[in-house]
matplotlib code that plots the C-alpha trace (Angstrom):
import matplotlib.pyplot as plt

x = [0.0, 1.3, 1.8, 4.0, 4.4, 7.7, 8.1, 11.6, 13.0, 15.9, 18.2, 17.7, 20.3, 23.6, 23.8, 27.3, 26.2, 29.0, 29.4, 26.9, 24.2, 23.6, 19.9, 18.9, 18.5, 16.0, 14.1, 14.0, 12.5, 9.8, 6.9, 6.6, 8.4, 5.3, 3.3, 6.3, 7.4, 10.6, 11.7, 10.8, 12.8, 15.9, 15.7, 15.0, 18.2, 20.3, 19.3, 16.5, 16.3, 15.8, 13.3, 11.3, 11.2, 10.4, 9.5, 11.0, 13.9, 15.2, 15.8, 17.4, 19.8, 20.8, 21.7, 24.2, 27.9, 30.7, 31.7, 28.2, 28.1, 31.4, 29.9, 26.8, 28.7, 30.8, 27.7, 27.1, 23.6, 22.5, 24.0, 22.2, 18.9, 19.2, 20.0, 16.8, 14.6, 16.1, 15.6, 11.9, 11.5, 13.0, 10.9, 7.8, 8.7, 9.7, 7.1, 3.5, 2.6, 0.9, -1.5, -5.2, -5.1, -2.2, -3.6, -6.8, -6.0, -9.6, -9.1, -6.2, -6.4, -4.9, -3.2, -2.9, -5.6, -5.0, -6.4, -6.9, -7.5, -7.0, -5.3, -3.3, -2.8, 0.2, 2.0, 2.0, 5.4, 3.8, 1.1, -0.7, -4.0, -6.8, -8.7, -10.9, -10.8, -7.0, -6.4, -8.8, -6.9, -3.6, -5.0, -6.3, -2.8, -1.2, -3.6, -3.1, 0.6, 0.0, -2.2, 0.4, -2.4, -1.0, -1.8, -0.7, -2.0, -2.2, -2.4, -0.9, 2.1, 1.0, 4.1, 2.1, 0.1, -3.0, -3.0, -1.4, -3.8, -3.2, -5.9, -5.1, -5.8, -9.4, -10.2, -9.8, -8.5, -5.3, -4.1, -0.4, 0.6, 3.6, 6.4, 7.2, 10.5, 10.2, 13.9, 13.5, 10.6, 10.6, 10.0, 12.0, 11.4, 9.9, 12.4, 11.2, 12.0, 15.0, 16.4, 15.6, 13.2, 9.7, 7.6, 4.1, 2.1, -1.6, -3.4, -5.4, -7.3, -4.8, -1.6, 0.3, 1.0, 3.9, 4.1, 7.0, 6.1, 7.3, 7.0, 6.0, 6.7, 4.2, 5.5, 4.8, 2.4, 3.8, 1.9, 2.6, 2.4, 2.2, 3.9, 3.5, 6.0, 8.8, 10.8, 9.2, 5.9, 4.9, 5.2, 1.4, 0.9, 3.6, 1.2, -1.5, -0.6, 0.5, -2.5, -4.9, -8.5, -7.6, -10.6, -10.4, -12.7, -10.6, -7.5, -9.3, -10.4, -6.8, -5.8, -8.3, -7.3, -3.7, -4.9, -7.1, -5.4, -1.9, -2.3, -3.3, -0.4, 2.0, 0.8, 1.2, 4.7, 5.7, 4.2, 1.6, -1.6, -4.3, -6.9, -9.3, -9.4, -10.7, -11.9, -11.9, -14.4, -15.1, -12.0, -10.3, -13.2, -11.2, -9.3, -12.3, -12.0, -8.4, -8.9, -11.8, -9.5, -7.0, -9.6, -10.7, -7.1, -6.7, -10.1, -10.9, -14.4, -15.4, -17.8, -16.5, -19.7, -19.2, -15.6, -16.6, -19.0, -16.3, -13.7, -16.3, -16.5, -13.3, -13.8, -15.2, -16.2, -16.4, -18.7, -17.6, -20.1, -23.8, -23.1, -23.7, -20.5, -18.5, -19.7, -17.4, -19.1, -17.7, -19.3, -20.0, -17.9, -14.8, -15.1, -15.7, -12.7, -10.4, -11.2, -11.3, -8.4, -9.9, -13.3, -11.5, -9.6, -12.5, -15.0, -17.5, -19.8, -19.2, -22.9, -22.8, -20.2, -21.8, -25.1, -23.3, -22.4, -25.8, -27.0, -30.5, -31.6, -33.2, -31.4, -29.9, -26.9, -26.4, -22.8, -20.8, -21.2, -18.2, -20.1, -23.0, -20.6, -18.7, -21.8, -23.2, -20.1, -18.5, -19.3, -19.7, -20.1, -20.1, -20.9, -18.8, -21.3, -24.6, -26.6, -24.7, -25.5, -29.2, -29.0, -26.7, -29.0, -31.9, -29.9, -28.1, -29.8, -31.7, -28.4, -26.3, -29.0, -28.4, -28.4, -25.3, -23.5, -22.2, -18.7, -18.1, -14.8, -12.2, -8.9, -5.4, -5.0, -1.1, -1.2, -3.9, -3.5, -1.5, 1.6, 0.6, -2.8, -1.3, 1.1, -1.6, -3.9, -1.2, -0.2, -3.9, -4.8, -1.5, -1.9, 0.7, -0.9, 2.1, 0.2, -3.5, -5.3, -6.5, -9.8, -11.8, -11.0, -7.7, -9.3, -11.6, -9.7, -10.2, -12.6, -9.8, -7.9, -7.2, -9.1, -6.4, -3.9, -6.3, -6.8, -3.1, -2.4, -5.1, -3.7, -0.3, -1.7, -3.6, -0.5, 1.4, -1.5, -1.6, 2.2, 2.0, -1.0, 0.2, 3.3, 1.1, -1.1, 1.9, 3.1, -0.3, -0.7, 2.8, 1.9, -1.2, 0.9, -0.1, 1.9, 4.8, 2.6, -0.1, 2.5, 3.8, 0.3, -0.2, 1.9, -0.8, -3.8, -4.9, -6.0, -5.2, -7.8, -10.5, -12.8, -11.6, -14.0, -12.4, -14.0, -11.8, -12.8, -13.3, -15.4, -18.1, -21.3, -23.3, -20.9, -22.3, -19.2, -21.0, -23.8, -22.2, -22.1, -25.8, -26.5, -23.4, -24.8, -25.8, -22.4, -20.5, -22.3, -21.1, -17.6, -17.2, -18.0, -15.0, -15.4, -16.1, -14.0, -14.6, -12.5, -13.1, -10.4, -11.4, -9.4, -10.1, -9.9, -12.4, -11.6, -10.3, -13.4, -15.8, -16.6, -19.4, -17.1, -14.5, -17.1, -17.8, -14.1, -14.1, -17.3, -15.9, -12.5, -14.2, -16.1, -13.0, -11.4, -14.6, -14.7, -17.3, -15.4, -11.7, -9.5, -12.1, -12.4, -9.3, -8.9, -5.7, -4.8, -3.3, -5.1, -3.1, -2.4, 0.0, -2.5, -5.1, -3.0, -2.6, -6.3, -7.8, -5.5, -5.7, -9.1, -11.7, -14.7, -15.2, -17.9, -19.5, -22.7, -23.3, -26.7, -28.1, -27.7, -25.0, -22.0, -21.2, -19.0, -16.5, -13.4, -12.2, -14.6, -13.3, -9.7, -10.8, -12.7, -9.8, -8.0, -10.8, -12.4, -16.2, -18.2, -21.1, -22.5, -25.5, -26.6, -25.0, -22.3, -20.4, -22.0, -25.4, -24.2, -21.3, -23.3, -24.5, -25.6, -22.5, -19.7, -20.9, -23.9, -26.3, -27.6, -31.3, -32.7, -33.0, -35.9, -35.0, -37.0, -37.3, -36.9, -33.1, -33.6, -35.9, -33.5, -30.5, -32.4, -33.5, -30.0, -28.3, -30.7, -30.1, -26.4, -26.5, -28.7, -26.4, -23.4, -25.2, -27.0, -25.0, -21.6, -19.9, -21.3, -20.3, -16.7, -16.2, -17.7, -14.6, -14.2, -12.1, -9.1, -9.6, -10.6, -13.6, -15.6, -18.6, -16.4, -14.0, -16.6, -17.5, -13.8, -13.5, -16.7, -15.3, -12.2, -14.0, -16.6, -14.0, -10.7, -11.7, -15.1, -13.9, -10.4, -9.2, -8.1, -11.8, -12.7, -10.1, -11.2, -14.7, -13.4, -11.6, -14.6, -17.4, -16.0, -12.5, -13.2, -16.6, -15.1, -12.6, -15.0, -17.9, -18.8, -17.1, -20.3, -21.8]
y = [0.0, 3.5, 5.3, 8.3, 11.0, 12.7, 16.0, 16.7, 20.0, 22.3, 21.9, 24.6, 26.4, 24.8, 25.2, 23.7, 21.2, 19.5, 15.8, 14.2, 16.7, 15.9, 15.6, 18.7, 20.4, 17.8, 18.1, 21.9, 21.7, 19.2, 20.6, 17.4, 19.4, 21.7, 19.0, 17.3, 19.1, 17.1, 18.4, 22.0, 21.6, 20.7, 24.0, 26.0, 24.6, 25.6, 29.2, 30.0, 33.7, 33.2, 30.4, 32.5, 35.3, 33.5, 29.9, 28.9, 26.4, 27.8, 31.1, 29.3, 27.3, 30.3, 32.2, 29.7, 30.6, 28.1, 28.5, 27.6, 24.6, 23.4, 23.9, 21.9, 19.1, 18.7, 18.5, 14.7, 15.0, 17.3, 15.1, 12.0, 13.9, 15.0, 11.5, 10.2, 12.8, 12.2, 8.5, 9.1, 11.4, 8.9, 6.1, 8.2, 9.0, 5.4, 3.4, 3.9, 0.2, 0.3, 3.2, 2.6, 3.4, 1.0, -1.8, -2.0, -3.3, -2.6, 1.1, 1.4, 4.4, 4.2, 7.6, 10.5, 12.9, 16.4, 18.7, 22.3, 25.0, 28.8, 28.7, 26.3, 26.8, 24.5, 26.6, 30.2, 30.9, 30.5, 33.2, 32.0, 31.3, 33.4, 31.1, 28.0, 26.9, 27.1, 25.4, 22.7, 22.3, 22.1, 19.5, 17.5, 17.4, 16.4, 13.5, 12.5, 12.3, 10.3, 7.9, 7.5, 8.5, 9.4, 13.1, 16.5, 19.9, 22.8, 26.4, 29.9, 31.5, 34.8, 36.8, 39.5, 36.8, 37.5, 40.7, 41.1, 42.7, 45.5, 47.1, 50.7, 52.5, 53.3, 49.8, 50.3, 47.3, 48.2, 46.1, 45.4, 43.0, 40.8, 40.5, 36.8, 35.8, 32.2, 31.8, 32.2, 29.7, 25.9, 25.9, 24.6, 25.3, 22.4, 21.0, 20.6, 17.6, 19.6, 20.1, 23.8, 25.5, 24.7, 27.5, 27.3, 29.8, 30.8, 32.7, 35.6, 37.6, 38.9, 38.1, 35.2, 35.1, 33.0, 31.3, 29.7, 26.5, 26.1, 22.9, 22.9, 19.3, 18.3, 15.0, 12.6, 15.1, 17.9, 21.1, 23.0, 26.8, 29.0, 32.4, 35.1, 37.5, 36.6, 38.6, 36.8, 38.7, 42.2, 44.4, 44.7, 40.9, 40.2, 41.0, 38.6, 36.1, 38.7, 39.0, 36.3, 37.2, 40.4, 42.8, 43.7, 41.4, 41.3, 40.6, 37.8, 36.3, 36.3, 34.5, 31.8, 31.4, 30.8, 28.4, 26.3, 26.4, 26.9, 24.1, 21.6, 22.6, 22.3, 18.7, 17.9, 19.4, 17.2, 14.0, 13.7, 12.1, 12.4, 9.8, 12.3, 16.1, 17.5, 21.1, 22.4, 25.3, 26.9, 29.0, 26.4, 25.8, 26.8, 23.5, 21.9, 24.4, 23.6, 19.8, 20.1, 22.1, 19.2, 16.8, 18.9, 19.4, 15.6, 15.1, 18.3, 16.9, 16.7, 19.4, 21.5, 20.9, 17.2, 17.6, 19.4, 16.6, 14.0, 15.8, 16.1, 12.3, 12.2, 15.6, 16.0, 19.2, 20.4, 23.3, 25.1, 27.8, 28.5, 32.3, 33.8, 35.9, 32.7, 31.5, 33.1, 34.9, 37.0, 39.4, 37.8, 40.2, 39.6, 35.8, 36.2, 38.5, 36.4, 33.1, 34.6, 32.4, 29.3, 29.9, 30.2, 27.0, 24.8, 26.5, 27.3, 30.3, 32.2, 32.2, 28.4, 28.4, 31.3, 29.5, 26.6, 29.0, 30.4, 30.4, 30.6, 33.5, 34.3, 37.5, 37.5, 39.4, 37.0, 36.6, 33.4, 31.4, 29.2, 26.9, 26.4, 25.7, 23.0, 21.4, 20.9, 18.9, 17.2, 13.5, 14.1, 17.0, 17.3, 19.7, 19.8, 18.8, 17.0, 20.1, 21.9, 18.9, 19.5, 23.2, 22.8, 20.2, 22.6, 25.3, 23.4, 20.0, 21.4, 22.5, 19.5, 16.9, 15.0, 15.6, 17.1, 14.5, 15.4, 14.6, 16.5, 18.3, 17.2, 18.4, 17.0, 15.7, 15.9, 19.6, 20.7, 18.5, 20.1, 18.2, 17.7, 16.3, 14.3, 12.6, 11.8, 10.3, 8.3, 6.8, 6.0, 4.3, 3.0, 4.5, 6.9, 10.2, 11.5, 10.7, 10.5, 7.4, 4.4, 4.1, 4.5, 1.0, 2.0, 4.7, 2.4, 3.2, 7.0, 6.7, 5.5, 8.8, 9.8, 12.9, 14.4, 13.9, 15.3, 18.4, 18.8, 18.6, 21.1, 23.5, 23.2, 24.1, 27.0, 28.3, 28.2, 30.0, 32.7, 33.3, 33.6, 35.9, 38.2, 38.8, 39.6, 41.9, 43.7, 44.5, 45.7, 48.0, 49.4, 50.3, 52.0, 54.2, 52.7, 53.8, 51.7, 51.0, 49.5, 47.5, 46.1, 45.1, 43.1, 40.3, 38.8, 40.3, 36.9, 34.8, 31.1, 30.5, 32.2, 30.3, 31.6, 31.6, 31.5, 33.0, 33.1, 33.1, 35.4, 38.5, 37.9, 39.5, 36.2, 34.7, 37.3, 38.0, 40.7, 38.5, 37.9, 41.6, 42.2, 43.0, 44.6, 44.8, 41.1, 40.1, 42.2, 40.4, 37.1, 38.3, 40.2, 37.5, 37.5, 33.8, 32.7, 34.9, 34.7, 36.2, 36.3, 36.1, 37.1, 36.9, 37.2, 39.2, 40.9, 41.0, 44.4, 44.9, 43.9, 47.2, 45.8, 43.1, 45.7, 47.7, 44.7, 44.5, 48.1, 47.8, 44.9, 46.6, 49.7, 47.5, 45.7, 49.0, 50.3, 50.6, 47.8, 45.1, 46.2, 43.4, 40.8, 41.0, 40.9, 41.2, 39.6, 41.0, 39.2, 35.9, 33.1, 29.4, 29.9, 31.9, 29.3, 26.5, 28.2, 29.1, 25.8, 24.1, 26.5, 28.1, 26.4, 26.6, 27.4, 29.8, 29.7, 31.5, 31.9, 32.6, 29.1, 27.6, 29.9, 28.1, 25.3, 23.4, 25.3, 23.4, 25.6, 23.8, 20.4, 21.5, 22.6, 19.4, 17.0, 19.0, 18.3, 21.8, 21.7, 24.0, 26.2, 26.7, 27.2, 23.9, 24.8, 23.3, 20.5, 21.1, 20.1, 16.6, 16.7, 17.8, 14.8, 16.3, 15.2, 17.2, 20.8, 23.0, 23.9, 27.5, 27.2, 24.5, 23.7, 26.1, 29.5, 32.7, 34.7, 37.8, 38.2, 40.6, 38.3, 35.3, 37.3, 38.3, 34.7, 33.3, 35.9, 35.3, 31.5, 32.1, 34.2, 31.7, 28.8, 30.7, 31.8, 28.7, 25.8, 26.5, 28.8, 27.0, 23.6, 24.8, 26.1, 23.1, 21.5, 18.4, 18.1, 17.4, 20.6, 18.9, 20.1, 16.9, 18.0, 19.5, 16.6, 14.2, 16.9, 17.2, 13.4, 13.4, 16.2, 14.2, 10.9, 12.5, 14.3, 12.5, 10.1, 11.3, 14.9, 14.1, 14.5, 10.9, 9.9, 12.7, 11.6, 7.9, 9.1, 11.1, 8.1, 5.7, 8.1, 10.5, 9.5, 5.8, 6.3, 8.9, 6.4, 3.5, 5.3, 3.8, 5.4, 6.4, 7.9]
z = [0.0, -0.9, 2.4, 1.5, -1.1, -1.7, -3.5, -4.7, -3.3, -3.6, -0.6, 2.0, 4.1, 5.0, 8.7, 9.0, 11.6, 13.6, 13.8, 16.0, 15.2, 11.6, 10.9, 12.7, 9.3, 8.1, 11.4, 11.2, 7.7, 8.7, 10.6, 12.6, 15.3, 15.5, 17.4, 19.1, 22.3, 22.6, 19.2, 20.1, 23.4, 21.3, 19.3, 22.5, 24.1, 21.1, 21.4, 23.8, 23.0, 19.3, 19.9, 22.3, 19.9, 16.7, 17.6, 14.3, 14.0, 10.8, 12.6, 15.4, 13.3, 11.1, 14.3, 15.7, 15.8, 15.2, 18.9, 20.0, 17.8, 19.3, 22.8, 21.9, 20.1, 23.3, 25.5, 25.8, 27.3, 24.5, 21.8, 23.3, 23.5, 19.8, 18.8, 20.5, 19.0, 15.5, 15.9, 16.8, 13.8, 11.4, 12.8, 12.3, 8.7, 7.7, 9.5, 8.5, 8.4, 11.8, 11.0, 10.7, 7.0, 6.2, 8.3, 6.2, 2.6, 1.5, 2.1, -0.4, -2.7, -6.2, -5.7, -3.3, -2.1, -3.4, -0.7, -1.9, 0.7, 0.8, 4.2, 6.3, 10.1, 10.9, 13.5, 14.6, 13.1, 9.6, 9.6, 6.4, 8.2, 9.7, 11.9, 12.0, 8.4, 8.2, 11.6, 10.6, 7.3, 9.2, 11.6, 8.6, 7.1, 10.4, 10.8, 7.2, 8.0, 11.2, 9.3, 6.5, 4.1, 0.6, 0.7, -0.7, 0.3, -2.1, -1.0, -1.4, 0.3, 1.6, 2.1, 4.0, 5.8, 7.8, 9.7, 13.2, 15.6, 18.0, 20.2, 21.0, 24.3, 23.1, 22.1, 18.3, 16.4, 14.4, 11.5, 10.6, 7.9, 8.7, 6.2, 5.7, 4.2, 2.9, 3.2, 7.0, 7.3, 7.2, 3.4, 0.5, -3.2, -5.1, -7.8, -11.3, -13.5, -15.0, -11.5, -11.3, -8.9, -10.1, -11.4, -13.0, -15.1, -15.1, -17.8, -16.2, -18.8, -21.3, -19.4, -17.8, -14.1, -12.8, -9.4, -7.6, -5.7, -2.1, -0.1, 3.6, 4.7, 7.4, 8.7, 5.7, 4.0, 1.7, 1.2, -2.1, -1.6, -4.7, -4.6, -7.2, -5.6, -8.0, -10.6, -13.5, -12.9, -13.7, -10.5, -10.5, -10.4, -7.7, -4.8, -5.9, -3.2, -0.6, 1.7, 2.9, 2.1, 0.4, 0.2, -3.5, -5.5, -8.6, -6.6, -4.7, -8.1, -9.2, -6.0, -6.6, -10.2, -9.1, -6.3, -8.5, -11.9, -10.7, -8.1, -10.8, -12.9, -10.0, -9.4, -13.1, -13.2, -10.2, -11.8, -9.1, -10.3, -7.5, -7.0, -5.4, -5.6, -2.3, -2.4, 1.1, 0.6, -2.8, -3.1, -5.3, -7.7, -10.8, -10.5, -12.1, -15.0, -15.5, -15.4, -17.9, -20.2, -20.0, -21.1, -24.0, -25.1, -25.2, -27.0, -29.1, -29.9, -26.2, -25.1, -22.2, -20.2, -20.5, -19.5, -16.4, -15.6, -15.9, -13.8, -11.0, -10.6, -8.5, -6.9, -3.3, -1.6, 2.0, 3.0, 6.1, 6.7, 6.5, 6.5, 3.1, 3.3, 3.6, 0.1, -2.5, -5.4, -8.2, -10.7, -14.1, -16.0, -13.8, -14.4, -18.2, -18.6, -16.4, -18.2, -21.7, -23.1, -21.5, -23.2, -26.5, -26.0, -25.0, -27.3, -24.6, -24.4, -21.1, -20.3, -20.1, -17.4, -15.6, -15.4, -13.8, -11.0, -10.5, -6.9, -5.6, -7.8, -11.1, -11.5, -15.0, -13.7, -10.7, -9.7, -10.2, -7.0, -6.4, -3.9, -6.4, -9.2, -7.3, -5.9, -9.4, -10.3, -7.3, -6.7, -3.0, -0.6, 3.2, 5.9, 9.1, 11.8, 11.9, 12.4, 9.6, 7.4, 7.9, 7.2, 4.2, 2.7, 3.1, 1.4, -1.3, -2.1, -5.1, -6.7, -5.6, -6.6, -3.4, 0.4, 1.9, 4.0, 7.4, 8.6, 11.9, 12.3, 14.8, 16.2, 16.0, 19.6, 19.8, 18.7, 21.2, 24.2, 27.0, 28.2, 31.8, 30.8, 28.0, 30.3, 32.8, 30.1, 28.5, 31.9, 32.7, 29.4, 28.3, 24.8, 23.4, 22.3, 20.3, 17.1, 16.5, 17.7, 15.7, 17.3, 20.6, 21.9, 23.5, 25.5, 27.6, 30.8, 30.7, 33.6, 35.7, 35.5, 39.1, 40.2, 42.3, 39.4, 36.9, 39.0, 39.5, 35.7, 35.0, 37.7, 36.1, 32.7, 34.3, 35.9, 32.6, 30.9, 33.6, 33.4, 29.6, 29.4, 32.1, 30.0, 27.0, 29.0, 30.4, 26.9, 25.8, 28.8, 28.4, 24.8, 26.1, 28.3, 31.6, 34.6, 36.1, 39.1, 36.8, 34.9, 38.2, 39.2, 36.0, 37.5, 39.7, 37.9, 36.8, 39.8, 39.6, 42.3, 40.3, 37.9, 34.5, 31.6, 28.1, 25.0, 21.8, 18.2, 15.2, 16.0, 13.5, 14.8, 14.7, 17.3, 19.7, 21.7, 23.7, 24.8, 28.2, 28.7, 28.1, 31.7, 33.2, 36.7, 36.8, 35.4, 37.9, 40.7, 39.3, 39.0, 42.2, 44.8, 47.1, 48.1, 44.5, 42.2, 38.5, 35.6, 31.9, 29.1, 25.6, 22.4, 18.7, 15.6, 13.3, 9.6, 8.5, 6.5, 9.3, 11.0, 13.1, 14.5, 15.3, 17.1, 19.3, 20.2, 21.1, 23.2, 25.2, 25.6, 27.1, 29.5, 30.5, 31.5, 33.4, 37.1, 37.3, 35.4, 35.6, 36.8, 36.0, 32.2, 29.9, 26.2, 24.8, 21.4, 18.4, 18.8, 17.1, 17.5, 20.4, 22.5, 21.6, 22.9, 26.3, 26.5, 25.6, 28.0, 30.9, 31.4, 33.6, 31.2, 27.5, 26.4, 23.0, 22.2, 18.4, 16.9, 16.1, 13.5, 12.2, 13.7, 11.2, 13.6, 15.8, 17.0, 19.9, 22.3, 21.1, 21.9, 25.4, 25.9, 25.3, 28.0, 30.5, 30.1, 29.9, 27.6, 28.2, 24.8, 22.5, 21.0, 17.7, 15.5, 17.2, 20.6, 19.3, 19.0, 21.5, 24.6, 26.6, 29.8, 31.7, 29.9, 30.3, 29.9, 27.1, 26.8, 25.9, 23.7, 20.0, 19.4, 18.0, 17.7, 14.5, 16.7, 17.2, 20.1, 21.9, 21.3, 22.5, 25.7, 26.4, 25.8, 27.9, 30.7, 30.6, 30.5, 33.6, 35.4, 34.6, 35.9, 39.0, 40.0, 38.6, 37.2, 39.7, 42.8, 41.4, 40.6, 44.1, 45.9, 47.5, 49.6, 52.7, 50.5, 48.6, 45.4, 43.4, 43.8, 41.7, 38.9, 38.3, 36.9, 34.3, 33.4, 33.0, 30.8, 28.7, 27.9, 27.4, 25.1, 22.9, 22.8, 19.9, 18.8, 18.0, 16.8, 13.3, 13.3, 13.5, 11.1, 8.5, 8.7, 7.8, 4.9, 3.6, 4.0, 3.1, 0.5, -0.8, -1.5, -3.0, -5.4, -6.8, -6.9, -8.7, -12.1, -15.0, -16.7, -13.5]

ax = plt.figure().add_subplot(projection="3d")
ax.plot(x, y, z, "-o")
ax.set_aspect("equal")
plt.show()
């Protein structure tokens, strides 16, 4: 069975590694280290200051002096530790025979999965992701690597990334674009068949745009990242791949042409023949156009419409949002102009293609809807939770011609499980959690996790979170011009003895971040009880074009600095994967209160749950199926009002009631040994209900069985 996919690359930097430390270069260029704490510890020991600043092993190794290498090579303990980590790394890469995919011969695919996505969240040092979609894609890749599934990701290299967030002293969100140098990241250029750095070309309207192809190696799974910021392009085209989710519609269309068409051409140039083409959201829809063009070029008598139908047989599609703004649409004239050469080559009238992208409208000038276009052609489509499957079917079944399946999202357990809790669970169940699991059977002993040890592990993760966040808050307050006395008080402002509520996500208005603050007086009473202190930590970004979302951030920030809530509510700026890991591992309860059924899935609560942190959430997305009455609390029920104001008031009232009458009292109910006797069973139930069921290992196995294999086994004439 094929279990690996290798993309030839141009060698990266020569770090002049001394004898005994060879192999650190290969480790640095493989993002396996991003979910392997032992590997990260090696790079931190080499140069702790550079590691703390950049959390990027390429930066670390480029910064080492010959004298420091000599010192490290002479440190016997360090050399032994490096050898052990490198042995583990090499075993991981070479041995996929014991994975759940490899152990089942009837699951064998005839080629790799090509997974197209506009963003990939692998690690905070590579800021080419914005939030949930990208982090889910990164976790999907990691689990594909763990399972030794033949797999290749295709995306874009955003040299200006997604914006870095600062919140000024008045609560306004400020936007700064990072400047990513691929030479300083764990990326290598793909090597073409002639041995030179690979470059592909894409026709856009009346010109040709060129893209370099970089490789991010994620364990066994490569991700191809296309980059237009190269000298071969006109200066006006070089910024096409600069900014993730750029606001300009024509520039966004250019990005998606490069992703879809350029991605196909990169795979062809590397000799990769995918068995299944997985479109993760509609941004890569033009890959179908490119593949149809290939068929017509090989058979000039073939109609373009029929070619599109054929290439859809082995294409599958994942929808991630029920929010209209999440479904990409483009003006008809933009699409017609951009694909002008393609229409000429395949002898298709533009109106025929545009009608394939018509959404739910009879408007003759309706925009080209990428979701509608893909659904009309893909052999299979899925939503990302059971509830989302129902809403997506209601919305899209008439266009897709079939119900939308539901494969609930998951999280990559080794990435998001805190080390103290991971060690405890591994000891209890006897199953290593360094890679994703093969199934739920090995977790049968989760109920035997010792309560005192679980609480101690949680407390350790909470202390680590508090220390980290107080440092971040101190830098924020210093930038706001706070006094030295205030800055001194920041150390200790977060109370490890308080119950800490965590809320962190994108500040889209439907997520209702301000719901908890609907009644300030009632909230302040909950927070101010001296014998039962409660604090709230909030993090998240609003898209630069989302003014209402930014206003929510400003409103909550102003409240956090008010006399009534000061010292109890904190906004932490520049939310990223690192902050997320601390929060989902260290808070006491996770809050999520979107407007049902607008949250397609949500994965932050899953990440908290595997760490033993219960949720209090609206029954939306994953919580609609994950809540079992033992692992947290549900705000309201499954009935919703058409009156948004009435629904908000009802949900806020129930949220306050649960905090006042159930959650806070239960958290502070302590036995004679000081343990929260009523809280620990909820923590255990959270872990037990999520560790397998909401892992990307489970999710990926469902993708293989329910989407990938049916796509390759469908009848030729279907």
